[in-house]
NUDOTI-105862 format. One record per atom (N, C-alpha, C, O): residue number from 0; residue in three letters; atom name; x, y, z. Coordinates in Angstrom, 3 decimals. Layout:
<atoms>
(NUM,ALA,CA,(X,Y,Z))
...
</atoms>
This chain:
<atoms>
(0,MET,N,(-122.350,85.472,86.228))
(0,MET,CA,(-122.971,86.760,86.477))
(0,MET,C,(-122.354,87.437,87.703))
(0,MET,O,(-122.256,88.663,87.763))
(1,ILE,N,(-121.941,86.628,88.671))
(1,ILE,CA,(-121.330,87.201,89.872))
(1,ILE,C,(-120.040,87.931,89.518))
(1,ILE,O,(-119.719,88.959,90.114))
(2,ARG,N,(-119.305,87.401,88.551))
(2,ARG,CA,(-118.055,88.058,88.134))
(2,ARG,C,(-118.331,89.445,87.536))
(2,ARG,O,(-117.547,90.372,87.738))
(3,LEU,N,(-119.435,89.587,86.807))
(3,LEU,CA,(-119.807,90.895,86.271))
(3,LEU,C,(-120.106,91.869,87.410))
(3,LEU,O,(-119.648,93.012,87.392))
(4,TRP,N,(-120.874,91.413,88.399))
(4,TRP,CA,(-121.183,92.279,89.546))
(4,TRP,C,(-119.911,92.630,90.313))
(4,TRP,O,(-119.759,93.757,90.786))
(5,LEU,N,(-119.006,91.675,90.436))
(5,LEU,CA,(-117.735,91.939,91.120))
(5,LEU,C,(-116.919,92.966,90.336))
(5,LEU,O,(-116.330,93.874,90.921))
(6,PHE,N,(-116.886,92.818,89.005))
(6,PHE,CA,(-116.183,93.794,88.173))
(6,PHE,C,(-116.771,95.189,88.370))
(6,PHE,O,(-116.028,96.152,88.565))
(7,LEU,N,(-118.093,95.305,88.320))
(7,LEU,CA,(-118.748,96.606,88.489))
(7,LEU,C,(-118.502,97.172,89.884))
(7,LEU,O,(-118.355,98.383,90.051))
(8,HIS,N,(-118.457,96.291,90.886))
(8,HIS,CA,(-118.172,96.723,92.258))
(8,HIS,C,(-116.765,97.311,92.349))
(8,HIS,O,(-116.559,98.375,92.932))
(9,LEU,N,(-115.809,96.607,91.769))
(9,LEU,CA,(-114.426,97.085,91.783))
(9,LEU,C,(-114.262,98.353,90.948))
(9,LEU,O,(-113.492,99.242,91.313))
(10,LEU,N,(-114.980,98.438,89.835))
(10,LEU,CA,(-114.946,99.648,89.016))
(10,LEU,C,(-115.484,100.842,89.809))
(10,LEU,O,(-114.882,101.916,89.809))
(11,GLY,N,(-116.610,100.648,90.476))
(11,GLY,CA,(-117.180,101.728,91.288))
(11,GLY,C,(-116.244,102.163,92.392))
(11,GLY,O,(-116.060,103.356,92.635))
(12,PHE,N,(-115.659,101.195,93.052))
(12,PHE,CA,(-114.750,101.512,94.152))
(12,PHE,C,(-113.515,102.246,93.636))
(12,PHE,O,(-113.009,103.159,94.287))
(13,THR,N,(-113.036,101.838,92.460))
(13,THR,CA,(-111.861,102.491,91.874))
(13,THR,C,(-112.174,103.930,91.485))
(13,THR,O,(-111.382,104.834,91.753))
(14,LEU,N,(-113.319,104.143,90.858))
(14,LEU,CA,(-113.726,105.513,90.515))
(14,LEU,C,(-113.855,106.374,91.766))
(14,LEU,O,(-113.403,107.519,91.803))
(15,TRP,N,(-114.476,105.804,92.778))
(15,TRP,CA,(-114.749,106.522,94.017))
(15,TRP,C,(-113.460,106.905,94.729))
(15,TRP,O,(-113.205,108.089,94.950))
(16,LEU,N,(-112.654,105.928,95.086))
(16,LEU,CA,(-111.440,106.230,95.847))
(16,LEU,C,(-110.373,106.883,94.979))
(16,LEU,O,(-109.648,107.761,95.448))
(17,GLY,N,(-110.268,106.469,93.725))
(17,GLY,CA,(-109.301,107.107,92.835))
(17,GLY,C,(-109.623,108.576,92.619))
(17,GLY,O,(-108.737,109.430,92.659))
(18,GLY,N,(-110.900,108.860,92.390))
(18,GLY,CA,(-111.317,110.249,92.240))
(18,GLY,C,(-111.111,111.056,93.512))
(18,GLY,O,(-110.712,112.219,93.459))
(19,ALA,N,(-111.383,110.438,94.651))
(19,ALA,CA,(-111.201,111.131,95.927))
(19,ALA,C,(-109.727,111.431,96.186))
(19,ALA,O,(-109.388,112.503,96.687))
(20,ILE,N,(-108.860,110.496,95.851))
(20,ILE,CA,(-107.422,110.734,96.024))
(20,ILE,C,(-106.962,111.836,95.074))
(20,ILE,O,(-106.157,112.686,95.454))
(21,ALA,N,(-107.469,111.827,93.836))
(21,ALA,CA,(-107.131,112.894,92.886))
(21,ALA,C,(-107.603,114.254,93.405))
(21,ALA,O,(-106.872,115.241,93.317))
(22,ALA,N,(-108.818,114.308,93.943))
(22,ALA,CA,(-109.333,115.564,94.499))
(22,ALA,C,(-108.483,116.032,95.673))
(22,ALA,O,(-108.256,117.231,95.841))
(23,MET,N,(-108.011,115.088,96.485))
(23,MET,CA,(-107.154,115.442,97.617))
(23,MET,C,(-105.826,116.024,97.125))
(23,MET,O,(-105.343,117.018,97.667))
(24,ILE,N,(-105.244,115.409,96.107))
(24,ILE,CA,(-103.980,115.905,95.563))
(24,ILE,C,(-104.164,117.292,94.961))
(24,ILE,O,(-103.310,118.164,95.128))
(25,ILE,N,(-105.276,117.497,94.263))
(25,ILE,CA,(-105.572,118.823,93.706))
(25,ILE,C,(-105.694,119.846,94.834))
(25,ILE,O,(-105.183,120.960,94.726))
(26,GLY,N,(-106.377,119.462,95.919))
(26,GLY,CA,(-106.535,120.371,97.057))
(26,GLY,C,(-105.227,120.716,97.723))
(26,GLY,O,(-105.015,121.859,98.127))
(27,ILE,N,(-104.343,119.736,97.843))
(27,ILE,CA,(-103.026,119.992,98.445))
(27,ILE,C,(-102.207,120.916,97.553))
(27,ILE,O,(-101.547,121.835,98.038))
(28,ALA,N,(-102.253,120.665,96.239))
(28,ALA,CA,(-101.527,121.522,95.301))
(28,ALA,C,(-102.081,122.945,95.303))
(28,ALA,O,(-101.347,123.896,95.032))
(29,ALA,N,(-103.366,123.096,95.604))
(29,ALA,CA,(-104.001,124.414,95.587))
(29,ALA,C,(-103.530,125.308,96.725))
(29,ALA,O,(-103.759,126.517,96.701))
(30,LYS,N,(-102.881,124.727,97.710))
(30,LYS,CA,(-102.373,125.561,98.815))
(30,LYS,C,(-101.347,126.572,98.327))
(30,LYS,O,(-101.134,127.603,98.964))
(31,ARG,N,(-100.720,126.284,97.212))
(31,ARG,CA,(-99.713,127.201,96.657))
(31,ARG,C,(-100.336,128.267,95.753))
(31,ARG,O,(-99.647,129.186,95.312))
(32,GLU,N,(-101.633,128.146,95.479))
(32,GLU,CA,(-102.314,129.105,94.603))
(32,GLU,C,(-102.792,130.317,95.397))
(32,GLU,O,(-103.022,130.236,96.603))
(33,ASP,N,(-102.935,131.438,94.699))
(33,ASP,CA,(-103.526,132.602,95.338))
(33,ASP,C,(-105.056,132.477,95.269))
(33,ASP,O,(-105.572,131.531,94.675))
(34,ARG,N,(-105.755,133.400,95.855))
(34,ARG,CA,(-107.223,133.338,95.924))
(34,ARG,C,(-107.858,133.333,94.527))
(34,ARG,O,(-108.933,132.760,94.346))
(35,HIS,N,(-107.222,133.950,93.556))
(35,HIS,CA,(-107.791,133.992,92.205))
(35,HIS,C,(-107.904,132.591,91.613))
(35,HIS,O,(-108.855,132.306,90.885))
(36,GLY,N,(-106.958,131.723,91.911))
(36,GLY,CA,(-106.939,130.381,91.344))
(36,GLY,C,(-107.837,129.386,92.047))
(36,GLY,O,(-108.115,128.316,91.504))
(37,LEU,N,(-108.300,129.715,93.253))
(37,LEU,CA,(-109.095,128.765,94.029))
(37,LEU,C,(-110.445,128.451,93.388))
(37,LEU,O,(-110.958,127.341,93.530))
(38,GLY,N,(-111.012,129.415,92.690))
(38,GLY,CA,(-112.289,129.169,92.028))
(38,GLY,C,(-112.173,128.058,90.997))
(38,GLY,O,(-113.034,127.181,90.923))
(39,ALA,N,(-111.114,128.094,90.206))
(39,ALA,CA,(-110.894,127.044,89.203))
(39,ALA,C,(-110.624,125.697,89.872))
(39,ALA,O,(-111.059,124.658,89.375))
(40,VAL,N,(-109.921,125.712,90.973))
(40,VAL,CA,(-109.603,124.473,91.681))
(40,VAL,C,(-110.873,123.813,92.209))
(40,VAL,O,(-111.069,122.613,92.017))
(41,VAL,N,(-111.735,124.577,92.868))
(41,VAL,CA,(-112.950,123.968,93.429))
(41,VAL,C,(-113.928,123.565,92.320))
(41,VAL,O,(-114.692,122.615,92.494))
(42,ARG,N,(-113.917,124.266,91.197))
(42,ARG,CA,(-114.757,123.832,90.080))
(42,ARG,C,(-114.252,122.503,89.511))
(42,ARG,O,(-115.052,121.641,89.147))
(43,ALA,N,(-112.945,122.339,89.434))
(43,ALA,CA,(-112.371,121.067,88.966))
(43,ALA,C,(-112.701,119.937,89.948))
(43,ALA,O,(-113.040,118.828,89.536))
(44,GLN,N,(-112.600,120.229,91.242))
(44,GLN,CA,(-112.929,119.219,92.243))
(44,GLN,C,(-114.419,118.865,92.194))
(44,GLN,O,(-114.782,117.698,92.337))
(45,ALA,N,(-115.270,119.850,91.995))
(45,ALA,CA,(-116.711,119.590,91.909))
(45,ALA,C,(-117.032,118.748,90.683))
(45,ALA,O,(-117.886,117.864,90.738))
(46,SER,N,(-116.351,119.021,89.583))
(46,SER,CA,(-116.547,118.219,88.376))
(46,SER,C,(-116.104,116.783,88.602))
(46,SER,O,(-116.785,115.846,88.182))
(47,LEU,N,(-114.984,116.608,89.254))
(47,LEU,CA,(-114.497,115.268,89.592))
(47,LEU,C,(-115.497,114.553,90.499))
(47,LEU,O,(-115.723,113.351,90.362))
(48,MET,N,(-116.085,115.295,91.415))
(48,MET,CA,(-117.086,114.725,92.318))
(48,MET,C,(-118.313,114.249,91.546))
(48,MET,O,(-118.813,113.151,91.793))
(49,ARG,N,(-118.802,115.069,90.609))
(49,ARG,CA,(-120.002,114.720,89.835))
(49,ARG,C,(-119.747,113.593,88.836))
(49,ARG,O,(-120.624,112.756,88.617))
(50,VAL,N,(-118.560,113.558,88.226))
(50,VAL,CA,(-118.292,112.628,87.136))
(50,VAL,C,(-117.758,111.278,87.616))
(50,VAL,O,(-118.080,110.248,87.022))
(51,ALA,N,(-116.959,111.261,88.663))
(51,ALA,CA,(-116.309,110.007,89.079))
(51,ALA,C,(-116.652,109.591,90.507))
(51,ALA,O,(-117.045,108.446,90.731))
(52,ILE,N,(-116.514,110.480,91.460))
(52,ILE,CA,(-116.614,110.096,92.870))
(52,ILE,C,(-118.028,109.665,93.247))
(52,ILE,O,(-118.219,108.559,93.753))
(53,ALA,N,(-119.014,110.514,93.011))
(53,ALA,CA,(-120.398,110.175,93.391))
(53,ALA,C,(-120.932,108.961,92.617))
(53,ALA,O,(-121.491,108.053,93.232))
(54,PRO,N,(-120.775,108.920,91.278))
(54,PRO,CA,(-121.241,107.708,90.581))
(54,PRO,C,(-120.506,106.448,91.036))
(54,PRO,O,(-121.103,105.374,91.117))
(55,GLY,N,(-119.214,106.579,91.332))
(55,GLY,CA,(-118.455,105.433,91.824))
(55,GLY,C,(-118.964,104.945,93.172))
(55,GLY,O,(-119.048,103.740,93.409))
(56,ALA,N,(-119.303,105.879,94.053))
(56,ALA,CA,(-119.831,105.500,95.368))
(56,ALA,C,(-121.170,104.787,95.220))
(56,ALA,O,(-121.415,103.775,95.878))
(57,ILE,N,(-122.029,105.310,94.364))
(57,ILE,CA,(-123.336,104.678,94.148))
(57,ILE,C,(-123.157,103.286,93.552))
(57,ILE,O,(-123.777,102.326,94.009))
(58,LEU,N,(-122.317,103.180,92.539))
(58,LEU,CA,(-122.076,101.889,91.889))
(58,LEU,C,(-121.500,100.874,92.869))
(58,LEU,O,(-121.914,99.715,92.871))
(59,ALA,N,(-120.558,101.292,93.697))
(59,ALA,CA,(-119.941,100.368,94.655))
(59,ALA,C,(-120.954,99.867,95.684))
(59,ALA,O,(-120.971,98.679,96.005))
(60,VAL,N,(-121.787,100.749,96.197))
(60,VAL,CA,(-122.763,100.343,97.209))
(60,VAL,C,(-123.847,99.450,96.604))
(60,VAL,O,(-124.187,98.410,97.168))
(61,VAL,N,(-124.381,99.856,95.468))
(61,VAL,CA,(-125.454,99.071,94.846))
(61,VAL,C,(-124.954,97.685,94.458))
(61,VAL,O,(-125.614,96.686,94.745))
(62,THR,N,(-123.802,97.614,93.814))
(62,THR,CA,(-123.284,96.304,93.417))
(62,THR,C,(-122.855,95.483,94.626))
(62,THR,O,(-122.943,94.255,94.607))
(63,GLY,N,(-122.394,96.153,95.675))
(63,GLY,CA,(-122.055,95.428,96.905))
(63,GLY,C,(-123.271,94.762,97.523))
(63,GLY,O,(-123.199,93.627,97.991))
(64,LEU,N,(-124.395,95.480,97.521))
(64,LEU,CA,(-125.630,94.889,98.039))
(64,LEU,C,(-126.113,93.744,97.149))
(64,LEU,O,(-126.575,92.714,97.641))
(65,ILE,N,(-125.999,93.937,95.834))
(65,ILE,CA,(-126.383,92.868,94.908))
(65,ILE,C,(-125.490,91.645,95.115))
(65,ILE,O,(-125.980,90.516,95.154))
(66,LEU,N,(-124.207,91.864,95.245))
(66,LEU,CA,(-123.287,90.743,95.469))
(66,LEU,C,(-123.620,89.995,96.755))
(66,LEU,O,(-123.573,88.765,96.790))
(67,THR,N,(-123.954,90.726,97.802))
(67,THR,CA,(-124.299,90.086,99.064))
(67,THR,C,(-125.507,89.179,98.888))
(67,THR,O,(-125.511,88.048,99.374))
(68,VAL,N,(-126.526,89.662,98.201))
(68,VAL,CA,(-127.735,88.858,97.992))
(68,VAL,C,(-127.444,87.679,97.071))
(68,VAL,O,(-127.895,86.564,97.329))
(69,ARG,N,(-126.685,87.922,95.988))
(69,ARG,CA,(-126.401,86.850,95.027))
(69,ARG,C,(-125.528,85.751,95.635))
(69,ARG,O,(-125.774,84.565,95.416))
(70,VAL,N,(-124.521,86.143,96.390))
(70,VAL,CA,(-123.600,85.157,96.962))
(70,VAL,C,(-124.277,84.341,98.059))
(70,VAL,O,(-124.056,83.135,98.168))
(71,THR,N,(-125.091,84.993,98.862))
(71,THR,CA,(-125.726,84.299,99.983))
(71,THR,C,(-127.042,83.659,99.596))
(71,THR,O,(-127.595,82.881,100.374))
(72,GLY,N,(-127.563,83.966,98.415))
(72,GLY,CA,(-128.847,83.414,97.997))
(72,GLY,C,(-130.009,83.960,98.800))
(72,GLY,O,(-131.060,83.324,98.877))
(73,GLY,N,(-129.838,85.127,99.398))
(73,GLY,CA,(-130.899,85.736,100.191))
(73,GLY,C,(-130.948,85.236,101.623))
(73,GLY,O,(-131.733,85.734,102.430))
(74,GLU,N,(-130.110,84.252,101.946))
(74,GLU,CA,(-130.077,83.741,103.315))
(74,GLU,C,(-129.085,84.558,104.131))
(74,GLU,O,(-128.209,85.226,103.582))
(75,VAL,N,(-129.235,84.494,105.433))
(75,VAL,CA,(-128.301,85.193,106.314))
(75,VAL,C,(-126.965,84.454,106.256))
(75,VAL,O,(-126.899,83.268,106.576))
(76,PRO,N,(-125.890,85.159,105.843))
(76,PRO,CA,(-124.599,84.487,105.722))
(76,PRO,C,(-123.997,84.179,107.089))
(76,PRO,O,(-124.425,84.709,108.114))
(77,GLY,N,(-123.011,83.322,107.072))
(77,GLY,CA,(-122.276,83.061,108.304))
(77,GLY,C,(-121.566,84.330,108.744))
(77,GLY,O,(-121.331,85.222,107.929))
(78,PHE,N,(-121.232,84.420,109.983))
(78,PHE,CA,(-120.619,85.622,110.539))
(78,PHE,C,(-119.221,85.817,109.967))
(78,PHE,O,(-118.381,84.922,110.056))
(79,SER,N,(-118.975,86.970,109.387))
(79,SER,CA,(-117.652,87.346,108.897))
(79,SER,C,(-117.409,88.792,109.313))
(79,SER,O,(-118.041,89.713,108.796))
(80,ILE,N,(-116.504,88.975,110.234))
(80,ILE,CA,(-116.224,90.319,110.733))
(80,ILE,C,(-115.741,91.227,109.598))
(80,ILE,O,(-116.048,92.419,109.569))
(81,TRP,N,(-114.975,90.640,108.656))
(81,TRP,CA,(-114.455,91.451,107.554))
(81,TRP,C,(-115.570,91.920,106.626))
(81,TRP,O,(-115.538,93.049,106.138))
(82,LEU,N,(-116.543,91.068,106.383))
(82,LEU,CA,(-117.679,91.454,105.546))
(82,LEU,C,(-118.481,92.568,106.221))
(82,LEU,O,(-118.892,93.529,105.571))
(83,ILE,N,(-118.695,92.431,107.505))
(83,ILE,CA,(-119.454,93.442,108.249))
(83,ILE,C,(-118.707,94.780,108.257))
(83,ILE,O,(-119.310,95.838,108.073))
(84,ILE,N,(-117.407,94.721,108.468))
(84,ILE,CA,(-116.609,95.953,108.465))
(84,ILE,C,(-116.637,96.589,107.078))
(84,ILE,O,(-116.816,97.800,106.950))
(85,MET,N,(-116.458,95.763,106.031))
(85,MET,CA,(-116.461,96.295,104.669))
(85,MET,C,(-117.792,96.956,104.348))
(85,MET,O,(-117.818,98.076,103.839))
(86,GLN,N,(-118.883,96.288,104.633))
(86,GLN,CA,(-120.197,96.837,104.314))
(86,GLN,C,(-120.519,98.065,105.165))
(86,GLN,O,(-121.011,99.067,104.647))
(87,GLY,N,(-120.249,97.990,106.446))
(87,GLY,CA,(-120.575,99.109,107.340))
(87,GLY,C,(-119.794,100.362,107.018))
(87,GLY,O,(-120.369,101.442,106.886))
(88,THR,N,(-118.470,100.223,106.889))
(88,THR,CA,(-117.658,101.408,106.602))
(88,THR,C,(-117.903,101.914,105.177))
(88,THR,O,(-117.836,103.118,104.929))
(89,GLY,N,(-118.184,101.005,104.245))
(89,GLY,CA,(-118.481,101.425,102.875))
(89,GLY,C,(-119.758,102.233,102.795))
(89,GLY,O,(-119.814,103.251,102.104))
(90,ILE,N,(-120.779,101.788,103.494))
(90,ILE,CA,(-122.056,102.514,103.475))
(90,ILE,C,(-121.929,103.863,104.170))
(90,ILE,O,(-122.472,104.858,103.689))
(91,VAL,N,(-121.219,103.912,105.295))
(91,VAL,CA,(-121.017,105.196,105.985))
(91,VAL,C,(-120.234,106.154,105.092))
(91,VAL,O,(-120.578,107.332,104.991))
(92,ALA,N,(-119.177,105.651,104.443))
(92,ALA,CA,(-118.374,106.498,103.563))
(92,ALA,C,(-119.214,107.014,102.389))
(92,ALA,O,(-119.103,108.177,102.003))
(93,ALA,N,(-120.046,106.148,101.831))
(93,ALA,CA,(-120.895,106.566,100.706))
(93,ALA,C,(-121.910,107.614,101.146))
(93,ALA,O,(-122.146,108.585,100.427))
(94,LEU,N,(-122.503,107.432,102.300))
(94,LEU,CA,(-123.470,108.418,102.798))
(94,LEU,C,(-122.805,109.772,103.030))
(94,LEU,O,(-123.373,110.807,102.681))
(95,LEU,N,(-121.619,109.774,103.607))
(95,LEU,CA,(-120.892,111.030,103.812))
(95,LEU,C,(-120.577,111.689,102.466))
(95,LEU,O,(-120.711,112.903,102.308))
(96,THR,N,(-120.163,110.880,101.514))
(96,THR,CA,(-119.813,111.397,100.190))
(96,THR,C,(-121.033,111.988,99.492))
(96,THR,O,(-120.981,113.101,98.967))
(97,LEU,N,(-122.121,111.242,99.491))
(97,LEU,CA,(-123.296,111.660,98.723))
(97,LEU,C,(-124.134,112.727,99.419))
(97,LEU,O,(-124.718,113.583,98.755))
(98,LEU,N,(-124.198,112.687,100.741))
(98,LEU,CA,(-125.084,113.615,101.457))
(98,LEU,C,(-124.398,114.886,101.937))
(98,LEU,O,(-125.062,115.891,102.192))
(99,ILE,N,(-123.071,114.851,102.064))
(99,ILE,CA,(-122.375,116.054,102.543))
(99,ILE,C,(-121.366,116.563,101.516))
(99,ILE,O,(-121.409,117.735,101.142))
(100,SER,N,(-120.461,115.701,101.058))
(100,SER,CA,(-119.409,116.160,100.142))
(100,SER,C,(-119.943,116.635,98.797))
(100,SER,O,(-119.515,117.675,98.298))
(101,LEU,N,(-120.865,115.894,98.206))
(101,LEU,CA,(-121.393,116.277,96.890))
(101,LEU,C,(-122.116,117.629,96.932))
(101,LEU,O,(-121.826,118.489,96.100))
(102,PRO,N,(-123.052,117.849,97.877))
(102,PRO,CA,(-123.695,119.175,97.923))
(102,PRO,C,(-122.712,120.302,98.271))
(102,PRO,O,(-122.839,121.418,97.766))
(103,THR,N,(-121.744,120.010,99.124))
(103,THR,CA,(-120.755,121.034,99.484))
(103,THR,C,(-119.916,121.409,98.275))
(103,THR,O,(-119.644,122.589,98.053))
(104,ALA,N,(-119.505,120.422,97.491))
(104,ALA,CA,(-118.722,120.703,96.281))
(104,ALA,C,(-119.535,121.537,95.296))
(104,ALA,O,(-118.998,122.443,94.658))
(105,ALA,N,(-120.817,121.237,95.169))
(105,ALA,CA,(-121.672,122.002,94.260))
(105,ALA,C,(-121.788,123.453,94.721))
(105,ALA,O,(-121.727,124.371,93.903))
(106,LYS,N,(-121.955,123.662,96.025))
(106,LYS,CA,(-122.037,125.033,96.551))
(106,LYS,C,(-120.723,125.770,96.325))
(106,LYS,O,(-120.713,126.925,95.897))
(107,LEU,N,(-119.618,125.095,96.614))
(107,LEU,CA,(-118.303,125.721,96.448))
(107,LEU,C,(-118.060,126.150,95.009))
(107,LEU,O,(-117.486,127.211,94.764))
(108,SER,N,(-118.491,125.336,94.062))
(108,SER,CA,(-118.225,125.643,92.653))
(108,SER,C,(-118.986,126.880,92.183))
(108,SER,O,(-118.623,127.484,91.173))
(109,ARG,N,(-120.039,127.262,92.909))
(109,ARG,CA,(-120.832,128.442,92.526))
(109,ARG,C,(-120.381,129.717,93.229))
(109,ARG,O,(-120.843,130.805,92.884))
(110,LEU,N,(-119.490,129.602,94.205))
(110,LEU,CA,(-119.070,130.775,94.966))
(110,LEU,C,(-117.786,131.380,94.406))
(110,LEU,O,(-116.940,130.678,93.852))
(111,ASP,N,(-117.661,132.684,94.562))
(111,ASP,CA,(-116.447,133.394,94.173))
(111,ASP,C,(-115.554,133.505,95.409))
(111,ASP,O,(-115.974,134.082,96.413))
(112,PRO,N,(-114.334,132.967,95.361))
(112,PRO,CA,(-113.465,133.020,96.537))
(112,PRO,C,(-113.026,134.436,96.905))
(112,PRO,O,(-112.513,134.656,98.002))
(113,LEU,N,(-113.218,135.389,96.011))
(113,LEU,CA,(-112.825,136.775,96.288))
(113,LEU,C,(-114.010,137.673,96.590))
(113,LEU,O,(-113.829,138.813,97.020))
(114,GLY,N,(-115.222,137.175,96.370))
(114,GLY,CA,(-116.419,138.000,96.510))
(114,GLY,C,(-116.850,138.198,97.949))
(114,GLY,O,(-116.086,137.980,98.890))
(115,GLU,N,(-118.097,138.618,98.091))
(115,GLU,CA,(-118.661,138.900,99.407))
(115,GLU,C,(-118.754,137.659,100.280))
(115,GLU,O,(-118.737,137.752,101.508))
(116,ALA,N,(-118.854,136.491,99.641))
(116,ALA,CA,(-119.017,135.239,100.381))
(116,ALA,C,(-117.690,134.527,100.601))
(116,ALA,O,(-117.665,133.304,100.739))
(117,ALA,N,(-116.587,135.267,100.638))
(117,ALA,CA,(-115.263,134.647,100.793))
(117,ALA,C,(-115.161,133.881,102.111))
(117,ALA,O,(-114.547,132.816,102.156))
(118,GLY,N,(-115.746,134.403,103.170))
(118,GLY,CA,(-115.717,133.710,104.461))
(118,GLY,C,(-116.493,132.403,104.413))
(118,GLY,O,(-116.051,131.391,104.957))
(119,TYR,N,(-117.641,132.425,103.765))
(119,TYR,CA,(-118.452,131.219,103.599))
(119,TYR,C,(-117.716,130.206,102.718))
(119,TYR,O,(-117.765,129.001,102.964))
(120,PHE,N,(-117.035,130.714,101.689))
(120,PHE,CA,(-116.235,129.861,100.808))
(120,PHE,C,(-115.178,129.110,101.620))
(120,PHE,O,(-115.019,127.900,101.465))
(121,ASP,N,(-114.461,129.823,102.480))
(121,ASP,CA,(-113.432,129.183,103.305))
(121,ASP,C,(-114.035,128.174,104.280))
(121,ASP,O,(-113.453,127.117,104.526))
(122,GLU,N,(-115.201,128.502,104.833))
(122,GLU,CA,(-115.889,127.587,105.746))
(122,GLU,C,(-116.289,126.298,105.032))
(122,GLU,O,(-116.121,125.204,105.571))
(123,LEU,N,(-116.815,126.434,103.823))
(123,LEU,CA,(-117.208,125.252,103.051))
(123,LEU,C,(-115.989,124.412,102.654))
(123,LEU,O,(-116.057,123.183,102.665))
(124,ARG,N,(-114.878,125.064,102.305))
(124,ARG,CA,(-113.662,124.310,101.971))
(124,ARG,C,(-113.167,123.522,103.180))
(124,ARG,O,(-112.715,122.386,103.039))
(125,GLN,N,(-113.251,124.113,104.351))
(125,GLN,CA,(-112.837,123.407,105.568))
(125,GLN,C,(-113.762,122.215,105.835))
(125,GLN,O,(-113.293,121.130,106.177))
(126,ARG,N,(-115.072,122.416,105.680))
(126,ARG,CA,(-116.019,121.313,105.859))
(126,ARG,C,(-115.716,120.191,104.867))
(126,ARG,O,(-115.730,119.013,105.222))
(127,GLN,N,(-115.444,120.573,103.627))
(127,GLN,CA,(-115.141,119.583,102.594))
(127,GLN,C,(-113.883,118.784,102.948))
(127,GLN,O,(-113.846,117.567,102.767))
(128,ARG,N,(-112.868,119.464,103.447))
(128,ARG,CA,(-111.626,118.777,103.845))
(128,ARG,C,(-111.893,117.755,104.938))
(128,ARG,O,(-111.420,116.621,104.864))
(129,ILE,N,(-112.645,118.153,105.946))
(129,ILE,CA,(-112.904,117.274,107.087))
(129,ILE,C,(-113.754,116.072,106.677))
(129,ILE,O,(-113.408,114.930,106.982))
(130,VAL,N,(-114.856,116.328,105.992))
(130,VAL,CA,(-115.764,115.242,105.595))
(130,VAL,C,(-115.078,114.302,104.609))
(130,VAL,O,(-115.225,113.084,104.716))
(131,ALA,N,(-114.335,114.847,103.654))
(131,ALA,CA,(-113.642,113.996,102.682))
(131,ALA,C,(-112.576,113.147,103.369))
(131,ALA,O,(-112.363,111.998,102.982))
(132,SER,N,(-111.910,113.690,104.372))
(132,SER,CA,(-110.904,112.910,105.109))
(132,SER,C,(-111.549,111.755,105.867))
(132,SER,O,(-111.041,110.634,105.859))
(133,ILE,N,(-112.668,112.038,106.518))
(133,ILE,CA,(-113.371,110.991,107.265))
(133,ILE,C,(-113.908,109.935,106.299))
(133,ILE,O,(-113.743,108.737,106.529))
(134,SER,N,(-114.544,110.379,105.228))
(134,SER,CA,(-115.086,109.457,104.234))
(134,SER,C,(-113.985,108.627,103.601))
(134,SER,O,(-114.151,107.421,103.419))
(135,GLY,N,(-112.876,109.241,103.265))
(135,GLY,CA,(-111.741,108.526,102.681))
(135,GLY,C,(-111.163,107.485,103.622))
(135,GLY,O,(-110.765,106.401,103.194))
(136,THR,N,(-111.117,107.818,104.902))
(136,THR,CA,(-110.627,106.858,105.892))
(136,THR,C,(-111.550,105.649,105.970))
(136,THR,O,(-111.088,104.508,105.999))
(137,PHE,N,(-112.851,105.902,106.004))
(137,PHE,CA,(-113.810,104.791,106.016))
(137,PHE,C,(-113.706,103.967,104.724))
(137,PHE,O,(-113.811,102.741,104.757))
(138,GLY,N,(-113.502,104.640,103.597))
(138,GLY,CA,(-113.352,103.935,102.328))
(138,GLY,C,(-112.123,103.038,102.316))
(138,GLY,O,(-112.175,101.914,101.817))
(139,LEU,N,(-111.019,103.535,102.864))
(139,LEU,CA,(-109.806,102.717,102.924))
(139,LEU,C,(-109.966,101.547,103.886))
(139,LEU,O,(-109.435,100.464,103.639))
(140,ILE,N,(-110.688,101.754,104.969))
(140,ILE,CA,(-110.966,100.647,105.889))
(140,ILE,C,(-111.816,99.592,105.178))
(140,ILE,O,(-111.579,98.394,105.333))
(141,ALA,N,(-112.804,100.037,104.400))
(141,ALA,CA,(-113.632,99.099,103.637))
(141,ALA,C,(-112.787,98.324,102.631))
(141,ALA,O,(-112.965,97.118,102.463))
(142,LEU,N,(-111.878,99.013,101.971))
(142,LEU,CA,(-110.990,98.357,101.016))
(142,LEU,C,(-110.120,97.306,101.708))
(142,LEU,O,(-109.969,96.192,101.207))
(143,PHE,N,(-109.556,97.661,102.849))
(143,PHE,CA,(-108.741,96.715,103.615))
(143,PHE,C,(-109.570,95.511,104.053))
(143,PHE,O,(-109.129,94.369,103.925))
(144,ALA,N,(-110.759,95.764,104.565))
(144,ALA,CA,(-111.614,94.663,105.017))
(144,ALA,C,(-112.003,93.756,103.849))
(144,ALA,O,(-112.080,92.538,104.007))
(145,GLY,N,(-112.248,94.344,102.682))
(145,GLY,CA,(-112.544,93.551,101.503))
(145,GLY,C,(-111.384,92.657,101.102))
(145,GLY,O,(-111.577,91.520,100.671))
(146,ALA,N,(-110.176,93.187,101.252))
(146,ALA,CA,(-108.980,92.393,100.937))
(146,ALA,C,(-108.798,91.247,101.939))
(146,ALA,O,(-108.173,90.238,101.611))
(147,MET,N,(-109.328,91.388,103.139))
(147,MET,CA,(-109.184,90.365,104.166))
(147,MET,C,(-110.236,89.258,104.036))
(147,MET,O,(-110.123,88.209,104.671))
(148,LEU,N,(-111.266,89.502,103.202))
(148,LEU,CA,(-112.303,88.476,103.006))
(148,LEU,C,(-111.724,87.262,102.301))
(148,LEU,O,(-110.795,87.378,101.501))
(149,ARG,N,(-112.279,86.101,102.603))
(149,ARG,CA,(-111.836,84.887,101.898))
(149,ARG,C,(-112.717,84.634,100.726))
(149,ARG,O,(-112.514,83.660,100.000))
</atoms>
């Protein structure tokens, strides 16, 4: 049963970070687009966020907690700096993704980049870039720490 939870954990992490990297590449490619094309770009990124990134983050965190309980049998495990780093940075990255990036992507997808709210649109895109970069960095640190576990 632990192997199933591990598979689901890795699947969630792959959806989460893979989707985030895809969204980043889409955002970088969008720098060459004019303002007319930005609406389609942010709608695609918001869809990626709803379909892959957010569910992947939830799946990775939930299965990670289940794995911790199943592997340790509910007892306090021995001290492992890599486990603590993986869990801490993973939870912070998931919270940033779910509480800031997901709502920001939803707001962006409803705004017209050429309309009256163009300034707000640009502000939200900047917030999304910053939060996604921080969350992605924490996610990569969690991935590295997981690879360092024995």
